[in-house]
C-alpha positions in Angstrom: -17.3 42.4 -50.9 -18.6 44.1 -53.9 -18.5 47.9 -54.1 -21.3 50.1 -55.6 -18.7 52.3 -56.9 -16.9 49.9 -58.6 -19.9 47.8 -60.1 -20.9 48.8 -63.6 -20.0 48.6 -67.0 -15.9 48.5 -67.7 -16.3 51.9 -69.6 -17.5 53.4 -66.5 -14.7 55.1 -64.5 -15.8 58.3 -63.2 -13.5 60.8 -61.4 -12.9 60.7 -58.0 -13.9 63.6 -55.5 -11.3 66.1 -55.5 -10.3 67.0 -52.0 -10.0 70.7 -52.5 -14.0 70.5 -53.5 -14.9 69.4 -49.7 -16.6 72.4 -48.0 -13.8 74.0 -45.9 -14.2 75.2 -42.6 -14.1 79.0 -42.6 -10.7 79.1 -40.3 -10.1 82.6 -39.4 -13.3 84.2 -39.9 -16.2 82.0 -39.2 -15.2 79.1 -37.1 -15.5 77.4 -33.8 -11.9 78.0 -33.5 -12.4 82.5 -34.1 -15.3 82.6 -31.4 -13.4 82.8 -27.9 -10.7 84.7 -29.5 -13.3 87.1 -30.8 -15.4 87.5 -27.5 -12.5 87.9 -25.1 -10.6 90.5 -27.2 -13.3 92.5 -27.1 -13.2 92.3 -23.0 -9.9 93.6 -23.2 -7.9 90.3 -23.3 -4.7 91.3 -25.1 -2.6 88.8 -27.5 -5.7 87.4 -29.3 -6.5 88.0 -33.0 -10.0 86.6 -34.9 -11.5 87.7 -38.4 -14.6 87.1 -36.8 -16.3 90.3 -35.5 -18.8 90.4 -32.6 -20.0 93.4 -30.7 -18.2 93.3 -27.4 -19.9 92.9 -24.0 -18.9 93.3 -20.3 -20.0 90.2 -19.8 -20.1 87.0 -21.9 -21.7 83.7 -21.6 -21.2 80.7 -24.2 -23.6 77.9 -24.0 -22.5 75.0 -25.9 -25.0 71.9 -27.0 -23.5 69.1 -28.0 -24.7 67.8 -31.1 -26.8 70.8 -32.0 -26.2 71.4 -35.6 -27.3 74.1 -37.7 -29.5 72.2 -40.4 -31.1 70.0 -37.4 -32.1 73.1 -35.4 -33.5 74.7 -38.6 -35.7 71.7 -39.2 -37.4 71.4 -35.9 -39.2 74.6 -35.4 -41.7 73.2 -32.9 -39.5 71.3 -30.8 -37.2 74.3 -30.5 -39.2 77.6 -30.1 -36.9 79.8 -28.5 -33.9 78.9 -30.2 -35.0 79.0 -33.8 -36.5 82.5 -32.9 -32.9 83.6 -32.9 -31.6 81.9 -36.4 -32.1 84.8 -37.8 -29.7 86.7 -36.1 -27.2 84.2 -36.0 -23.7 85.3 -36.2 -23.9 89.1 -35.7 -27.3 89.4 -37.2 -26.2 87.8 -40.5 -28.8 84.8 -40.2 -25.8 82.4 -41.1 -24.0 79.5 -39.0 -20.4 79.3 -37.6 -18.5 76.2 -39.4 -16.8 73.4 -36.8 -13.6 72.6 -38.0 -12.6 69.1 -39.6 -13.5 66.6 -38.7 -16.4 68.0 -36.9 -16.4 65.7 -33.7 -16.4 66.8 -29.9 -12.9 66.6 -28.9 -11.6 68.3 -31.8 -14.2 70.9 -31.8 -14.1 71.8 -28.1 -10.2 72.1 -28.3 -11.0 74.6 -30.8 -13.4 76.4 -28.7 -11.0 76.7 -26.0 -7.6 77.0 -27.4 -9.4 79.2 -30.3 -6.7 77.1 -32.5 -7.4 75.4 -35.6 -7.1 71.5 -35.7 -3.4 71.3 -37.1 -2.3 73.8 -34.1 -4.1 72.3 -31.2 -3.0 68.8 -32.3 -6.7 67.0 -31.6 -7.4 66.2 -35.2 -10.3 63.5 -34.9 -11.6 61.1 -32.5 -9.0 58.6 -32.6 -5.6 59.4 -33.6 -2.1 57.8 -34.2 0.5 58.8 -31.7 3.5 58.9 -33.8 5.4 58.2 -30.7 3.6 54.9 -29.6 2.3 53.5 -33.1 -1.1 53.1 -31.3 -4.4 54.6 -31.5 -5.0 57.6 -29.3 -8.5 58.4 -28.0 -8.8 62.2 -27.5 -12.3 62.1 -25.9 -11.6 59.2 -23.4 -7.7 59.9 -23.6 -6.9 56.4 -23.7 -4.3 55.1 -23.5 -2.7 57.8 -21.2 -0.8 60.7 -22.6 1.0 63.9 -21.0 -2.2 66.3 -21.8 0.2 69.3 -21.7 2.5 67.6 -23.8 0.0 66.7 -26.5 -1.4 70.3 -26.3 0.8 72.7 -25.1 -1.0 76.2 -26.0 -2.8 78.0 -23.5 -6.3 78.1 -23.5 -8.5 81.3 -23.9 -10.0 81.1 -20.4 -6.5 80.8 -19.0 -5.7 84.1 -20.8 -8.7 86.0 -20.2 -8.2 84.6 -16.1 -4.8 86.5 -16.4 -6.2 89.4 -18.0 -8.4 89.8 -15.1 -11.7 88.7 -16.2 -14.0 86.6 -14.0 -13.9 83.4 -15.6 -15.3 80.4 -15.0 -17.0 76.8 -16.7 -20.3 75.3 -15.3 -20.0 71.7 -16.5 -21.3 68.1 -15.2 -18.9 67.2 -12.2 -17.7 64.4 -14.4 -15.5 66.7 -16.8 -13.8 68.5 -14.2 -10.5 66.7 -13.9 -10.4 65.1 -17.4 -7.7 65.6 -19.5 -10.0 67.1 -22.3 -10.9 69.6 -20.0 -7.4 70.5 -18.9 -5.9 71.0 -22.1 -8.7 72.7 -24.0 -11.2 74.5 -21.1 -9.6 75.0 -18.5 -8.8 78.5 -16.6 -10.8 80.1 -13.7 -12.9 78.3 -11.8 -14.6 74.9 -12.6 -18.2 74.8 -11.3 -19.9 70.7 -11.4 -23.7 70.9 -11.2 -25.4 67.9 -12.2 -28.8 69.0 -13.8 -29.3 71.3 -16.5 -31.5 74.0 -14.6 -29.0 74.1 -11.9 -26.2 74.6 -14.7 -28.2 77.5 -16.1 -29.0 79.1 -13.1 -25.4 79.0 -11.6 -24.0 80.4 -15.2 -26.2 83.2 -14.9 -25.1 84.0 -11.2 -21.5 83.8 -12.4 -21.9 86.0 -15.3 -22.8 89.0 -12.6 -20.1 88.3 -10.1 -17.9 90.9 -11.7 -17.7 93.8 -14.0 -16.1 91.8 -16.6 -17.3 87.7 -16.7 -16.6 85.0 -19.3 -18.5 82.0 -18.6 -18.7 79.0 -20.5 -21.5 76.2 -20.1 -22.1 72.8 -21.9 -25.0 70.1 -22.4 -24.2 66.9 -23.6 -27.5 64.8 -24.0 -28.3 66.2 -27.3 -25.5 64.5 -29.0 -26.3 61.3 -26.5 -29.9 60.6 -27.8 -28.7 61.4 -31.6 -26.0 58.6 -31.2 -28.0 55.8 -29.7 -31.4 56.5 -31.3 -31.2 59.0 -34.4 -31.8 62.3 -35.0 -35.1 61.4 -36.5 -36.1 59.7 -33.0 -39.2 61.0 -30.2 -36.0 60.7 -27.7 -33.5 63.3 -29.5 -36.9 65.4 -30.5 -37.4 65.3 -26.5 -33.9 66.5 -25.6 -34.2 69.2 -28.3 -37.4 70.6 -26.9 -35.6 70.1 -23.1 -32.3 72.1 -23.9 -34.7 75.0 -25.5 -36.1 75.4 -22.4 -32.6 75.5 -20.5 -31.3 78.1 -23.4 -34.7 80.4 -22.5 -34.2 80.2 -18.7 -30.7 80.9 -19.1 -31.2 84.3 -21.3 -34.1 85.0 -19.3 -31.6 85.6 -16.0 -28.9 87.3 -18.0 -27.5 90.2 -16.1 -26.9 93.7 -17.2 -24.4 94.7 -20.1 -24.7 90.9 -20.6 -24.3 88.5 -24.0 -25.0 84.9 -24.2 -23.9 82.9 -27.5 -25.6 79.3 -28.2 -23.6 77.3 -30.3 -22.4 73.8 -30.6 -19.7 71.6 -31.5 -21.1 69.6 -34.8 -24.2 68.5 -36.3 -25.6 64.5 -36.9 -26.8 62.6 -39.8 -28.2 59.4 -39.3 -26.8 56.4 -41.7 -29.2 53.4 -42.4 -28.0 49.9 -41.1 -27.4 48.4 -44.7 -24.2 47.3 -46.4 -24.1 50.0 -48.9 -24.6 52.4 -46.4 -22.4 51.1 -43.7 -18.9 49.7 -45.2 -17.2 47.1 -42.6 -13.8 47.7 -42.9 -13.2 44.9 -40.9 -14.8 42.5 -43.4 -13.6 44.2 -46.2 -9.9 43.0 -47.8 -10.0 45.6 -50.2 -10.0 48.5 -47.7 -7.8 46.4 -45.1 -5.0 46.0 -47.5 -1.8 47.8 -46.6 -3.4 49.5 -43.5 -1.9 49.3 -40.3 -4.5 51.3 -38.1 -7.9 52.7 -38.5 -8.5 55.7 -36.9 -10.8 58.6 -36.7 -14.7 57.7 -37.0 -17.2 56.3 -39.3 -18.0 59.7 -41.5 -14.0 60.9 -41.0 -11.5 58.3 -41.2 -7.6 58.7 -40.4 -6.1 55.5 -42.3 -2.2 54.6 -41.2 -0.6 52.8 -44.2 2.1 49.8 -43.2 5.5 51.4 -44.2 6.0 51.8 -47.6 2.3 51.0 -48.4 0.4 54.8 -48.3 0.6 55.5 -52.3 -1.2 51.9 -52.7 -3.8 52.6 -49.7 -4.6 55.8 -51.2 -5.4 54.4 -54.6 -7.4 52.0 -53.4 -9.3 53.9 -50.9 -9.7 56.6 -53.5 -10.9 54.0 -56.4 -13.4 52.3 -54.1 -14.9 55.0 -52.2 -13.8 58.1 -54.3 -17.4 58.8 -56.0 -19.0 58.8 -52.2 -15.9 60.5 -50.0 -13.3 63.1 -50.3 -9.8 60.7 -50.3 -7.0 62.6 -49.9 -3.3 61.8 -48.7 -2.0 63.3 -45.4 -0.2 66.4 -46.9 -3.0 66.8 -49.5 -5.6 67.2 -47.1 -3.4 69.5 -45.0 -2.9 71.8 -48.4 -6.4 72.0 -49.2 -7.2 73.7 -45.9 -9.1 70.4 -44.1 -6.9 71.1 -40.7 -6.0 74.9 -40.9 -6.3 77.6 -43.4 -5.1 76.7 -46.9 -0.9 77.5 -46.7 -0.6 77.4 -43.0 0.3 73.5 -42.8 0.0 72.2 -39.2 2.6 72.0 -35.9 5.1 69.5 -36.4 4.0 67.4 -33.4 0.5 67.2 -35.4 1.9 65.9 -38.7 2.2 62.1 -37.9 -1.2 62.4 -36.0 -3.1 62.8 -39.4 -3.5 59.8 -41.4 -1.8 58.9 -44.2 -4.9 58.7 -46.1 -7.9 60.8 -44.7 -11.5 60.2 -46.0 -14.2 62.4 -45.2 -18.2 61.2 -46.2 -19.7 63.2 -48.7 -22.9 60.7 -49.8 -24.8 59.0 -46.8 -22.3 56.5 -46.1 -20.3 55.5 -42.8 -17.4 53.4 -42.7 -17.6 51.2 -39.5 -15.4 48.6 -37.8 -17.9 46.1 -36.2 -14.6 43.9 -34.9 -12.6 46.6 -33.7 -15.5 49.4 -32.7 -18.6 47.6 -31.6 -19.6 50.5 -29.7 -19.4 52.7 -32.5 -20.5 50.8 -35.2 -24.1 50.8 -33.4 -24.6 54.5 -33.6 -27.3 55.6 -35.3 -26.3 59.1 -35.6 -23.2 60.0 -36.8 -21.0 63.3 -37.7 -17.4 64.0 -38.8 -17.3 65.2 -42.2 -17.8 68.2 -43.9 -21.3 68.4 -45.0 -23.9 71.0 -44.1 -25.4 69.1 -41.6 -22.3 67.9 -39.9 -20.4 71.2 -40.1 -22.5 74.0 -39.5 -23.4 74.9 -36.1 -25.4 78.0 -34.8 -24.2 81.3 -33.2 -26.9 82.7 -31.8 -27.2 85.7 -29.4 -29.0 87.4 -26.9 -27.9 90.9 -25.3 -29.2 92.5 -22.4 
């Protein structure tokens, strides 16, 4: 197929986007990975360090709303009056958002929240990534195909460290999440309480928060993200979920026991991508992008591309030529050194290096690299996320204290 980035006069040869120009996550000072270490260290849990300074509290609840990005919340004050009223005090009164890591996707973000580590350390650097031991794509949200969770992510969670330090620790979420591998390696520690309704989760979270002098409680709601994927963030269905979760957050805030702090955050934002060939480039129908590619991982806005042996340089050159005006396209080591998966210069764990694509592509413009044959369900999603644009990467850190 013809690509809009390559069409035009022969003399037109614009430079591709520099991977170092991507708006990096604020690892170490203001990312999701810095949240729990800051909160837990403020409760006296040893061995945790964070450049994010938050006022300590004896009892802390983190309410994570899947898919509620900062830019989306800012654009919908009428649907979320309670949450919107807290934005000016976000992140210690600065009025600023946190950043997710890269990619801005659920498995990566929840692992960063729970472990306090960037993706290059915890090792969940995407929605699907290659397992170097098998050569297969590993879906890190659904954990398919099966692999040993604690070999994949060996670090303790902040919840486990807090529990070992005598902090009353628990998670309140949907019952289906209790035994998932992602929960085990990212969010376990203390006691898991499964509740179906959002109201029951808020009530129980408040109850457990007051169960001890020092408490760390995590609760979660997923349907804002679900409606965004299915119907888009410009839909009545999505706005209805935003209205509902606003009421949930207020319900929880009104029940906080004394000496408590509630933090409302998210794992990523979302953007609607039009269903047209210029906006959604179909990898499965594009011979140019497929050439030399063994596996296509990641997701539509943040791709890991794994080359057949010896073809990595050629694949990088083609992807950069075809997509470089609309996406930040980097080789593996280039993306690592630029700070996509952790602070620049920190590198990544050895076990994680081969999970990252030979080529990594992150969308700047309103485009998506879909795969209609191999990823039919994902290709039909209206709302997408994964890249480092503000609407995807920026997330709130809203605070209520009692």
